[in-house]
N, C-alpha and C positions, 0 to 999 in steps of 0.2 A: 504493500499499500504506498509505504514511503516514496519508492522509486514513482509510483504512478503519479503522488503530489508534486514530485520534482519536476518531473516532465510538465505538468500542468503549469508549475511556475516559471521554469524555463520559457513557454510560450508568452506568458506573462511579463516576463523580464524582457523579451525582445520588442512587445509593445509599447512598453515603458520608455525603452531607449528611442525608438522610432519617433514617439511623440515629441520627446525633447530634446533630442540632438541634432535635429535641422536648425534650428535657430543658431546657435553659435557656428555653424559653415555655412552660413549663407552668403557671406562675403566673397569667400573664394569660389562658391558654387557660382554666383552672380557674375563674377569676372570670367570664368571659364565658359558660361553659357553667352556670355555678349549683352547681359541685361543689367538695368540698375537694380541695386539692393532693395529698393521698395518692390520691384516688379518680383523680384527672386523672393520675397516674403510671401507672395501670394500662394507658393507650395505650401506654406503652413494651414493656410486656408483652404486649399482645396483638399489637404488629408483630412482635416476636421470635419469639412462639410459633407464629405464621402462618409466618414464616421458616422455623423449625427444623422444625415438621411437615410444611409444604407442598414442602418440598425433596425428601423421600425419595417423598412421595404422587404428588406431581406429576412427578417425573423417570421413575417407574415407569408413569403413564398417558401423558405425552407425551414421554419421553425420546428415543423413536425418530424422531420428527420432523425436519424438517430444521432445523440449528440456525438458521438465518436466521429462520424462522419462530416458533421458541421464543423468540429475542430480540425479535421485534415483538412478540409476543403478551405476553410477560411486561413489557415496557416500557409497552405500551397499559394493562394491568391496574393496573402500578405508578400510572401517571399520575392513572388513573381514580380509585384509592385515595385519592389525595394531594388530588385535586379535590373528592371527597366528603367528606374531613376540611375541607377549605378552606370549605367550605359548610354544614359542620353548625350546626344550629339547637340541637341538645339533645346530650348526651354519648354515648346509643347509636348515633346518627348518626356521630359522630366515631369511637366504638370500631368499628364496620362499614367505616368508611375505612379504618382502620388495618390491621384484618385483610386487607382487598382490596391493599393496598399491600403488605403482608408477604408474602402468596402471592405477588404478581408479582415482588417483589425476589427471592424465593427461587429462582428458575430463571435468573436473568440472569448472575450473575459466572462459575459455572461454564463456560456456554455461550459466554461471552464470551471467555475464556481459550482456550476448544478451537478456536473460530474463529479468533483471533490465532495459535496455533500451525500452525494447518492452511495459512492463506493466506501464511505466511512460509516462506524457504528455510530448509533445516536449521539452517544457520550463525547463523541471526539469531532463530531461536525464542525464545532467553532472553531477548533485549534487549526482542522483541515483547511477551512475557508480562510482563516487569517495565514496559513502557511504559503498558499496559493497567491493570495493577496501580495504576500511578501515579496513577489518577483517584479511586481511594479516599485514597491518602495526601494527595492534593492537597486534598480534601473535607476532611480534617480541618485542615489549616494554612489554607485560604482560606474554603471553603464553610462551615465550623461557624460561625466568629466572625462572618463577613459574613450567614448566615441567624438568628445571634442578634442581632446589631445589628437588623437587618430588622425581625425580629418585634418586638422592643422599640420600634422607633422609628415603624413602618407598622403594627403590629398583628400577632397571632400566626398569621393566615389569609395575611397576604402572604408570610411564610416558606414557608407550604405550597405556595402558589401559585408561588413560584419553584422550589421542588421539582418540582412537577408540570410547569411549563414547561420544565424541564431534560429531564425523561423523553420529553417531545413533540418536543423538539429531537433527542433521541437516538433517537426514531423516525423521524422525517423522514431522518437519516443513515444508520440500517441500510438503511432501503427505498431509498435510493439508492447507496448506495456497499459494501454487504455482498453478497458473491456468494453465491449457492446451492450448498449443500454436502450430500452425503449425510447421512443420520442415522445413529445409531448402533442395533446390533441391540436389541430391546426386552429390558430386564431386570426382572423381577417384582420386588416390594417383599419378597418372603422373601428373596430373594438379596441385594438390597441390606442386608437388617437381619441377615444372616448371621454376620458379624464378631462381633456381640454376643454369640455364645455361647462366645468366647475369653476368660476372665476378665482376660487382661493387657490387650487392648484397653479391657475396660468400666472396669478401673480407672485406667488412662491417662487415657481419657476423663473419667471422673470428677475426677479431680485437676483437668484443664483446666476443667472446669465450675466447680469451687469457687473455682479460682483467679480466674476472670473475674466470678463471681458475686460475689465482697467486691470487686472493684474497680467493677462497676456499680452497687453498692449506693450507693456512694458518687456515682458518676457521675450517675446517675438524680436524685439532689436537689442537683445541683452548683451551682442556683441557689440555694438555701437554705443551701448550706455556705458559698458565697462571698460572703454578704450582708454580712458584718461587715467585709470587704475592700472590697468594692464600694459599698457604701452603696447599692443600688440603681440605680447609675448604669450605663448598657448601655454605654458606652464602655469603661470598666473593665473590666465583665464579659467584653464581646469581645477585649479584652487578654489577660486570664486564660484564655481558651479558645483564643487563638492560641498562647500559652505551652503548652498542654497538647498541640496539635498539633505545635508544634515538638519538644516531646520526645517526642512519638509516633513523628516521622519519624527522630528521630536514633536511637531505640531500635530502630526497624526496620531501620536501617542498621549499627547496630552489633551487633545480634543474630546477623545472618546471618555476618559474620565471627569472632564469637568462638565460635560453634557449630562451625563448621567448623574451627577451631583445635583448640578443648578438647573438643568432644563434646556432643550434646544434654544429657546427663543433668549434667553438671559444673555447665551454665548455668542449668537450671532449679532445680536445688539453690541457688544464689544467688539466682536472681532471685524466686522465690516467698515466701521468707522477707522479703525486703527490701519486695516488694509489700506484703506484710501491715504491716509497720511504716508505709508511705508510708499506705495507705488509712485506717489507724488514725489519723496523726497529723494528716492534712489538714483534717478536720472539727474538729479541737482546736486548731489553730494556725493556721491560715489568717486570721488576724485583722486583718493589715495588707495593702497591695499588696505590699511588699515580700516578707513571707513567702510570701503567696500564690503569688506568681511562682515562685518558688524550688520551694516544695513540690510546684505542679503541674507544673514541668518534670520534675522527678525523678517524679513520679508517672505522668505521660504515658509518658515512657520505660521505665519498668518494666513497665506495662500492655500496651505493644506487643511486650515481649520474651517474652511467654509462649507466643505461639502458635507459633512456630517451631519450637524446642527439643521441644514437645510433640508437633506434628504428625510431626516426625522420630521421636519415640519411639512414636508409636501406628501408624505405617507401618512400622515395625522390628518391631513386636509381629505383624504379618499381614503380609508383605510379598508373599506370592502374591495378596491381596485389596487393594492399595493404592488404587486409584481409589475403591473403595467405602468404605474407611476413611475416606479424605479426606472425603468426601462425609458420613458420619458426625460428623466432627469439626467440620466447619461448621457444621451443627444443633447440636451441642454449645456452640458458641459463643454462639448466638443464644438456646438454651435458659437458659444464664449469664447474657444480658441481662435475661430475662424473670423470672428468680428474684431476681436483682437488684433489680428494680424493687419486686417483693413484701417482701424483706427490707428493702430501703431505706424502704418505706412504715411497715413493722411499728417499726424503729429509730426513724423521726421521729415517729411517733404515741406512743412512750414516753417519749423523753427529746430531742425537738430534733435539732438539730446533733451535739451529743455522741453522741445515741444511735444516730445514723448512723454513726458512728466505731467504737463499740462493736459494732454490728451485722456491721460489716466485719469487726472482729476474731475474732468468734466464728465467723465464716464462714472467715476464712483461718486459723484452728489447726485447724479442721476438715480444709481444703486439705492442711495442710501432714502431716497424719496419713495420709490417703490416699494423699499423695505417697510418703510412706515404704513404703506396701505395695505401690503400683504398682511400685518399684524392688526391693522382695523378689520379686515375681512375676518381674520382667526377670530377675531374678539366678538365678532357679530354671528359668525358661525356656531361658536358655543354658547352663546346666548340664545341662540334660537334653539338649538339643542338642549336647553335646561342646564348646560355646564358652568358652574362659576368659574369666572376668570382665575386662572393659576390653580384650580383644583385637581386638574389630570394634566399628566406629564406623559407622554410616550416614552416609553421603557425600553433601554437596549440601544446599542448601536448599531447602524447597519451593517451589513457585510457586503461591501462592494468593493472593487478594486481598478476602476478606472481612473486617469488621471484626473486630479482635481482642478 
């Protein structure tokens, strides 16, 4: 069983590296393909949109297949997409590769977690899920700086070949170690999107979208934001990315405990404003290695503290449709990644590094406004249901491994 879980975690590791590794290598990639840095940034948007839109569409089309077949198919498509990007001779070719990779990735994590739970005894399902999710967090701490260093020293194509190779390793592992399990009943796209008719769900998802958009506005241009601190040195850049990963893991560990103790609402009320401050000051103040390390640690921690409380809040808004709502929440995360790429490009074009920070601030202020609206809708919903405000709190932390 441990071998099976390791195999599933390796696939998640590959997904995590691919999600985060493109931003630090966009500079040399853009030069090689003969496009502007802002144009190359749309490769991140393409991957994220393919993931966000492909998730519900492909799940509706293939979600009833055996999980093992879905895992193999998603990993193969993912690896092919990265290989296409690695051998791209022009920008459209690279764009097509990112779309293919995103579509493949969209079907992997949810099915990997489902398999982990299915093959584990009931008393060990939580640990099994955490182990598979650990592939993503390991990617942030180890895979991200490694991929960025490899891209800087061996070329951006080497970083993408690394991701494609990890995908193929996971394919072999799934083929050899993961058992065949029955598929789930077919669910139509209309049913999967039905929770969007609830205004509370929409408002909470919108708040998540905007919070993550403002953070990805900065992250998608992390190479430019950190250039005064790194001086273009790949070793320094990798160290800063490692600090982001350490902060992310710390935030992920901390937010679960805090949410269990204080409730999702109280945590996001603190995290969202602090994240807004962090993404605004990082492009402005990260001018030395010392300041960059401190700021990136805080930023990574706060970035990773958004998903858990917001997922708890959105499932509390529609508990009868929790699995479908969680799927929509995962798609929302990747829409935030893609929107961050577009807004970051606009900010960078208008004001360089500082423009990125101010663009993130504008998104953050809108996010805080939407968050206030979502809390008011929550309160009305609870009053309508006859529940006193603050008397009920969703328990437990969600088990999801998608990048936040």
